[in-house]
A tleap script that builds the chain and sets N, CA, C and O, in Angstrom:
source leaprc.protein.ff14SB
mol = sequence {
  NMET PHE GLU LEU SER LEU PRO LYS LEU VAL
  LEU ILE ALA LEU VAL VAL LEU VAL LEU PHE
  GLY ARG GLY LYS VAL ALA ASP LEU MET GLY
  GLU PHE GLY LYS GLY VAL LYS SER PHE LYS
  GLN GLY MET ALA ASP GLU THR THR SER GLN
  PRO VAL ALA PRO PRO PRO SER GLN ILE ALA
  ALA ASN PRO VAL VAL PRO PRO VAL VAL THR
  PRO VAL ASN GLU PRO ILE ASN HIE SER GLN
  CGLY
}
set mol.1.N position { 160.953 152.782 109.397 }
set mol.1.CA position { 160.549 153.391 108.151 }
set mol.1.C position { 159.124 153.905 108.286 }
set mol.1.O position { 158.494 153.739 109.330 }
set mol.2.N position { 158.629 154.518 107.249 }
set mol.2.CA position { 157.296 155.108 107.262 }
set mol.2.C position { 156.241 154.032 107.110 }
set mol.2.O position { 156.268 153.267 106.146 }
set mol.3.N position { 155.314 153.965 108.050 }
set mol.3.CA position { 154.268 152.960 108.048 }
set mol.3.C position { 152.908 153.632 107.989 }
set mol.3.O position { 152.673 154.600 108.712 }
set mol.4.N position { 151.996 153.139 107.139 }
set mol.4.CA position { 150.646 153.689 107.062 }
set mol.4.C position { 149.726 152.882 107.971 }
set mol.4.O position { 149.292 151.783 107.623 }
set mol.5.N position { 149.444 153.429 109.109 }
set mol.5.CA position { 148.517 152.774 110.022 }
set mol.5.C position { 147.132 153.400 109.857 }
set mol.5.O position { 146.976 154.381 109.131 }
set mol.6.N position { 146.139 152.840 110.522 }
set mol.6.CA position { 144.767 153.323 110.388 }
set mol.6.C position { 144.618 154.791 110.802 }
set mol.6.O position { 143.967 155.549 110.083 }
set mol.7.N position { 145.196 155.227 111.936 }
set mol.7.CA position { 145.053 156.652 112.283 }
set mol.7.C position { 145.682 157.588 111.251 }
set mol.7.O position { 145.153 158.669 110.990 }
set mol.8.N position { 146.791 157.183 110.672 }
set mol.8.CA position { 147.429 158.021 109.652 }
set mol.8.C position { 146.564 158.095 108.393 }
set mol.8.O position { 146.442 159.158 107.784 }
set mol.9.N position { 145.963 156.967 108.003 }
set mol.9.CA position { 145.093 156.973 106.830 }
set mol.9.C position { 143.863 157.845 107.047 }
set mol.9.O position { 143.432 158.546 106.131 }
set mol.10.N position { 143.291 157.810 108.257 }
set mol.10.CA position { 142.135 158.650 108.576 }
set mol.10.C position { 142.528 160.120 108.517 }
set mol.10.O position { 141.777 160.943 107.994 }
set mol.11.N position { 143.691 160.453 109.046 }
set mol.11.CA position { 144.176 161.841 109.013 }
set mol.11.C position { 144.378 162.308 107.574 }
set mol.11.O position { 144.017 163.434 107.232 }
set mol.12.N position { 144.950 161.455 106.731 }
set mol.12.CA position { 145.150 161.811 105.320 }
set mol.12.C position { 143.805 162.021 104.629 }
set mol.12.O position { 143.650 162.956 103.844 }
set mol.13.N position { 142.835 161.158 104.917 }
set mol.13.CA position { 141.503 161.297 104.323 }
set mol.13.C position { 140.853 162.607 104.749 }
set mol.13.O position { 140.237 163.287 103.929 }
set mol.14.N position { 140.983 162.968 106.020 }
set mol.14.CA position { 140.413 164.232 106.499 }
set mol.14.C position { 141.058 165.438 105.826 }
set mol.14.O position { 140.370 166.392 105.465 }
set mol.15.N position { 142.364 165.397 105.657 }
set mol.15.CA position { 143.069 166.504 105.006 }
set mol.15.C position { 142.605 166.632 103.552 }
set mol.15.O position { 142.396 167.743 103.066 }
set mol.16.N position { 142.443 165.511 102.861 }
set mol.16.CA position { 141.979 165.545 101.478 }
set mol.16.C position { 140.564 166.114 101.417 }
set mol.16.O position { 140.260 166.925 100.542 }
set mol.17.N position { 139.701 165.698 102.335 }
set mol.17.CA position { 138.329 166.218 102.352 }
set mol.17.C position { 138.301 167.717 102.604 }
set mol.17.O position { 137.524 168.438 101.978 }
set mol.18.N position { 139.141 168.190 103.512 }
set mol.18.CA position { 139.171 169.626 103.820 }
set mol.18.C position { 139.683 170.405 102.615 }
set mol.18.O position { 139.141 171.459 102.280 }
set mol.19.N position { 140.715 169.896 101.966 }
set mol.19.CA position { 141.305 170.625 100.844 }
set mol.19.C position { 140.402 170.646 99.609 }
set mol.19.O position { 140.260 171.688 98.969 }
set mol.20.N position { 139.799 169.524 99.272 }
set mol.20.CA position { 139.054 169.435 98.021 }
set mol.20.C position { 137.546 169.481 98.184 }
set mol.20.O position { 136.838 169.781 97.222 }
set mol.21.N position { 137.049 169.201 99.339 }
set mol.21.CA position { 135.607 169.193 99.540 }
set mol.21.C position { 135.014 167.833 99.211 }
set mol.21.O position { 135.581 167.053 98.446 }
set mol.22.N position { 133.855 167.568 99.811 }
set mol.22.CA position { 133.222 166.262 99.668 }
set mol.22.C position { 132.781 165.990 98.233 }
set mol.22.O position { 132.930 164.871 97.742 }
set mol.23.N position { 132.245 166.992 97.563 }
set mol.23.CA position { 131.734 166.807 96.204 }
set mol.23.C position { 132.836 166.479 95.208 }
set mol.23.O position { 132.678 165.596 94.366 }
set mol.24.N position { 133.942 167.186 95.305 }
set mol.24.CA position { 135.046 166.952 94.365 }
set mol.24.C position { 135.656 165.570 94.579 }
set mol.24.O position { 135.991 164.890 93.609 }
set mol.25.N position { 135.805 165.145 95.825 }
set mol.25.CA position { 136.354 163.822 96.117 }
set mol.25.C position { 135.400 162.743 95.615 }
set mol.25.O position { 135.851 161.735 95.071 }
set mol.26.N position { 134.099 162.931 95.785 }
set mol.26.CA position { 133.120 161.953 95.310 }
set mol.26.C position { 133.175 161.836 93.785 }
set mol.26.O position { 133.127 160.733 93.241 }
set mol.27.N position { 133.275 162.977 93.101 }
set mol.27.CA position { 133.382 162.947 91.639 }
set mol.27.C position { 134.660 162.239 91.200 }
set mol.27.O position { 134.650 161.449 90.256 }
set mol.28.N position { 135.748 162.526 91.885 }
set mol.28.CA position { 137.033 161.918 91.546 }
set mol.28.C position { 136.993 160.407 91.752 }
set mol.28.O position { 137.494 159.654 90.917 }
set mol.29.N position { 136.407 159.963 92.847 }
set mol.29.CA position { 136.320 158.522 93.115 }
set mol.29.C position { 135.376 157.842 92.119 }
set mol.29.O position { 135.608 156.700 91.722 }
set mol.30.N position { 134.315 158.542 91.717 }
set mol.30.CA position { 133.399 157.990 90.715 }
set mol.30.C position { 134.107 157.781 89.385 }
set mol.30.O position { 133.940 156.743 88.746 }
set mol.31.N position { 134.892 158.758 88.968 }
set mol.31.CA position { 135.654 158.637 87.725 }
set mol.31.C position { 136.694 157.529 87.832 }
set mol.31.O position { 136.925 156.797 86.869 }
set mol.32.N position { 137.314 157.406 88.982 }
set mol.32.CA position { 138.294 156.343 89.205 }
set mol.32.C position { 137.619 154.978 89.097 }
set mol.32.O position { 138.162 154.060 88.482 }
set mol.33.N position { 136.446 154.847 89.689 }
set mol.33.CA position { 135.691 153.593 89.625 }
set mol.33.C position { 135.294 153.246 88.205 }
set mol.33.O position { 135.370 152.086 87.801 }
set mol.34.N position { 134.868 154.255 87.439 }
set mol.34.CA position { 134.511 154.019 86.042 }
set mol.34.C position { 135.725 153.563 85.237 }
set mol.34.O position { 135.614 152.698 84.368 }
set mol.35.N position { 136.866 154.142 85.528 }
set mol.35.CA position { 138.092 153.749 84.836 }
set mol.35.C position { 138.480 152.315 85.136 }
set mol.35.O position { 138.877 151.578 84.235 }
set mol.36.N position { 138.370 151.914 86.390 }
set mol.36.CA position { 138.694 150.538 86.776 }
set mol.36.C position { 137.721 149.570 86.118 }
set mol.36.O position { 138.124 148.517 85.626 }
set mol.37.N position { 136.437 149.928 86.109 }
set mol.37.CA position { 135.415 149.074 85.489 }
set mol.37.C position { 135.681 148.930 83.993 }
set mol.37.O position { 135.574 147.832 83.447 }
set mol.38.N position { 136.025 150.026 83.334 }
set mol.38.CA position { 136.321 149.990 81.910 }
set mol.38.C position { 137.558 149.133 81.629 }
set mol.38.O position { 137.596 148.386 80.651 }
set mol.39.N position { 138.555 149.246 82.485 }
set mol.39.CA position { 139.768 148.450 82.325 }
set mol.39.C position { 139.455 146.964 82.458 }
set mol.39.O position { 139.912 146.158 81.648 }
set mol.40.N position { 138.683 146.599 83.473 }
set mol.40.CA position { 138.322 145.193 83.673 }
set mol.40.C position { 137.508 144.671 82.501 }
set mol.40.O position { 137.710 143.540 82.059 }
set mol.41.N position { 136.584 145.491 81.992 }
set mol.41.CA position { 135.763 145.088 80.859 }
set mol.41.C position { 136.631 144.896 79.619 }
set mol.41.O position { 136.418 143.954 78.856 }
set mol.42.N position { 137.591 145.767 79.414 }
set mol.42.CA position { 138.498 145.628 78.277 }
set mol.42.C position { 139.337 144.374 78.371 }
set mol.42.O position { 139.569 143.700 77.368 }
set mol.43.N position { 139.796 144.054 79.576 }
set mol.43.CA position { 140.574 142.828 79.759 }
set mol.43.C position { 139.712 141.598 79.507 }
set mol.43.O position { 140.182 140.625 78.919 }
set mol.44.N position { 138.452 141.630 79.945 }
set mol.44.CA position { 137.555 140.496 79.727 }
set mol.44.C position { 137.244 140.349 78.239 }
set mol.44.O position { 137.190 139.226 77.736 }
set mol.45.N position { 137.038 141.453 77.526 }
set mol.45.CA position { 136.767 141.407 76.091 }
set mol.45.C position { 137.959 140.833 75.337 }
set mol.45.O position { 137.788 140.104 74.361 }
set mol.46.N position { 139.142 141.156 75.782 }
set mol.46.CA position { 140.348 140.672 75.107 }
set mol.46.C position { 140.471 139.159 75.214 }
set mol.46.O position { 140.901 138.502 74.266 }
set mol.47.N position { 140.100 138.606 76.354 }
set mol.47.CA position { 140.232 137.158 76.540 }
set mol.47.C position { 139.110 136.392 75.845 }
set mol.47.O position { 139.290 135.220 75.516 }
set mol.48.N position { 137.958 137.020 75.611 }
set mol.48.CA position { 136.845 136.329 74.964 }
set mol.48.C position { 136.793 136.599 73.470 }
set mol.48.O position { 135.926 136.051 72.790 }
set mol.49.N position { 137.674 137.411 72.940 }
set mol.49.CA position { 137.652 137.715 71.510 }
set mol.49.C position { 138.188 136.517 70.731 }
set mol.49.O position { 138.595 135.510 71.310 }
set mol.50.N position { 138.180 136.649 69.418 }
set mol.50.CA position { 138.626 135.560 68.558 }
set mol.50.C position { 140.084 135.226 68.852 }
set mol.50.O position { 140.876 136.109 69.178 }
set mol.51.N position { 140.434 133.946 68.735 }
set mol.51.CA position { 141.826 133.577 68.981 }
set mol.51.C position { 142.743 134.216 67.938 }
set mol.51.O position { 142.361 134.380 66.780 }
set mol.52.N position { 143.905 134.558 68.346 }
set mol.52.CA position { 144.867 135.213 67.473 }
set mol.52.C position { 145.583 134.146 66.656 }
set mol.52.O position { 146.081 133.160 67.200 }
set mol.53.N position { 145.628 134.355 65.350 }
set mol.53.CA position { 146.322 133.411 64.478 }
set mol.53.C position { 147.823 133.542 64.705 }
set mol.53.O position { 148.323 134.650 64.897 }
set mol.54.N position { 148.543 132.431 64.685 }
set mol.54.CA position { 149.997 132.523 64.871 }
set mol.54.C position { 150.619 133.239 63.681 }
set mol.54.O position { 150.100 133.148 62.569 }
set mol.55.N position { 151.699 133.934 63.892 }
set mol.55.CA position { 152.340 134.658 62.793 }
set mol.55.C position { 152.921 133.672 61.782 }
set mol.55.O position { 153.237 132.536 62.135 }
set mol.56.N position { 153.062 134.099 60.529 }
set mol.56.CA position { 153.630 133.198 59.526 }
set mol.56.C position { 155.064 132.838 59.897 }
set mol.56.O position { 155.763 133.594 60.572 }
set mol.57.N position { 155.473 131.681 59.442 }
set mol.57.CA position { 156.810 131.195 59.782 }
set mol.57.C position { 157.866 132.110 59.187 }
set mol.57.O position { 157.738 132.561 58.048 }
set mol.58.N position { 158.880 132.376 59.936 }
set mol.58.CA position { 159.973 133.223 59.482 }
set mol.58.C position { 161.024 132.399 58.725 }
set mol.58.O position { 161.879 132.966 58.046 }
set mol.59.N position { 160.965 131.089 58.838 }
set mol.59.CA position { 161.953 130.221 58.215 }
set mol.59.C position { 161.327 129.580 56.984 }
set mol.59.O position { 160.267 128.961 57.073 }
set mol.60.N position { 161.977 129.726 55.843 }
set mol.60.CA position { 161.473 129.157 54.600 }
set mol.60.C position { 161.685 127.644 54.613 }
set mol.60.O position { 162.526 127.128 55.349 }
set mol.61.N position { 160.910 126.946 53.787 }
set mol.61.CA position { 161.026 125.495 53.722 }
set mol.61.C position { 162.395 125.084 53.199 }
set mol.61.O position { 163.001 124.150 53.724 }
set mol.62.N position { 162.893 125.771 52.167 }
set mol.62.CA position { 164.226 125.501 51.621 }
set mol.62.C position { 165.037 126.789 51.721 }
set mol.62.O position { 165.076 127.569 50.769 }
set mol.63.N position { 165.672 127.018 52.842 }
set mol.63.CA position { 166.377 128.288 53.010 }
set mol.63.C position { 167.576 128.393 52.069 }
set mol.63.O position { 168.252 127.404 51.784 }
set mol.64.N position { 167.819 129.604 51.600 }
set mol.64.CA position { 168.953 129.878 50.740 }
set mol.64.C position { 170.141 130.207 51.632 }
set mol.64.O position { 170.108 131.164 52.406 }
set mol.65.N position { 171.186 129.402 51.511 }
set mol.65.CA position { 172.379 129.615 52.320 }
set mol.65.C position { 173.418 130.294 51.448 }
set mol.65.O position { 173.770 129.775 50.388 }
set mol.66.N position { 173.921 131.461 51.882 }
set mol.66.CA position { 174.936 132.134 51.061 }
set mol.66.C position { 176.237 131.333 51.061 }
set mol.66.O position { 176.546 130.650 52.037 }
set mol.67.N position { 176.990 131.415 49.981 }
set mol.67.CA position { 178.250 130.673 49.931 }
set mol.67.C position { 179.248 131.239 50.939 }
set mol.67.O position { 179.246 132.434 51.239 }
set mol.68.N position { 180.078 130.376 51.441 }
set mol.68.CA position { 181.094 130.777 52.414 }
set mol.68.C position { 182.317 131.235 51.650 }
set mol.68.O position { 182.857 130.500 50.824 }
set mol.69.N position { 182.752 132.457 51.930 }
set mol.69.CA position { 183.923 133.008 51.267 }
set mol.69.C position { 185.086 132.910 52.234 }
set mol.69.O position { 185.045 133.456 53.336 }
set mol.70.N position { 186.124 132.205 51.805 }
set mol.70.CA position { 187.306 132.088 52.662 }
set mol.70.C position { 188.337 133.108 52.202 }
set mol.70.O position { 188.544 133.267 51.000 }
set mol.71.N position { 188.976 133.791 53.114 }
set mol.71.CA position { 189.976 134.796 52.715 }
set mol.71.C position { 191.225 134.122 52.150 }
set mol.71.O position { 191.630 133.045 52.586 }
set mol.72.N position { 191.807 134.782 51.187 }
set mol.72.CA position { 193.024 134.284 50.549 }
set mol.72.C position { 194.198 134.959 51.229 }
set mol.72.O position { 194.183 136.169 51.454 }
set mol.73.N position { 195.206 134.185 51.554 }
set mol.73.CA position { 196.394 134.748 52.199 }
set mol.73.C position { 197.283 135.401 51.151 }
set mol.73.O position { 198.124 134.743 50.538 }
set mol.74.N position { 197.094 136.668 50.958 }
set mol.74.CA position { 197.897 137.432 50.021 }
set mol.74.C position { 198.759 138.395 50.809 }
set mol.74.O position { 198.346 138.875 51.864 }
set mol.75.N position { 199.938 138.680 50.318 }
set mol.75.CA position { 200.762 139.665 51.024 }
set mol.75.C position { 200.129 141.057 50.916 }
set mol.75.O position { 199.578 141.426 49.879 }
set mol.76.N position { 200.217 141.796 51.976 }
set mol.76.CA position { 199.631 143.138 52.023 }
set mol.76.C position { 200.676 144.130 51.553 }
set mol.76.O position { 201.784 144.159 52.089 }
set mol.77.N position { 200.345 144.936 50.569 }
set mol.77.CA position { 201.246 145.941 50.043 }
set mol.77.C position { 200.936 147.254 50.716 }
set mol.77.O position { 199.884 147.843 50.472 }
set mol.78.N position { 201.858 147.734 51.581 }
set mol.78.CA position { 201.650 148.970 52.302 }
set mol.78.C position { 202.233 150.177 51.605 }
set mol.78.O position { 202.106 151.290 52.114 }
set mol.79.N position { 202.861 150.002 50.469 }
set mol.79.CA position { 203.493 151.133 49.811 }
set mol.79.C position { 202.443 151.982 49.123 }
set mol.79.O position { 201.510 151.470 48.505 }
set mol.80.N position { 202.611 153.269 49.241 }
set mol.80.CA position { 201.710 154.218 48.602 }
set mol.80.C position { 202.304 154.531 47.212 }
set mol.80.O position { 203.487 154.864 47.139 }
set mol.81.N position { 201.589 154.445 46.183 }
set mol.81.CA position { 202.238 154.711 44.937 }
set mol.81.C position { 201.390 154.903 43.817 }
set mol.81.O position { 201.875 155.137 42.710 }
savepdb mol mol.pdb
quit
């Protein structure tokens, strides 16, 4: 299968540099780094924020149970009339 070895990675890096230029790649990597830093900071803020209150109980203390309706065995009248 396809394996990324060190020579292949160097070749890919050279092709990217030739196509986009050193300045554009540096800007792109800087923006990528800022995004990763912002993501990590957001994750850290989420864990240090106030604890989340548990949601209110979905089950009432005295639940209302509907009555059970049992079917009555009645003969079915199929005549149209």
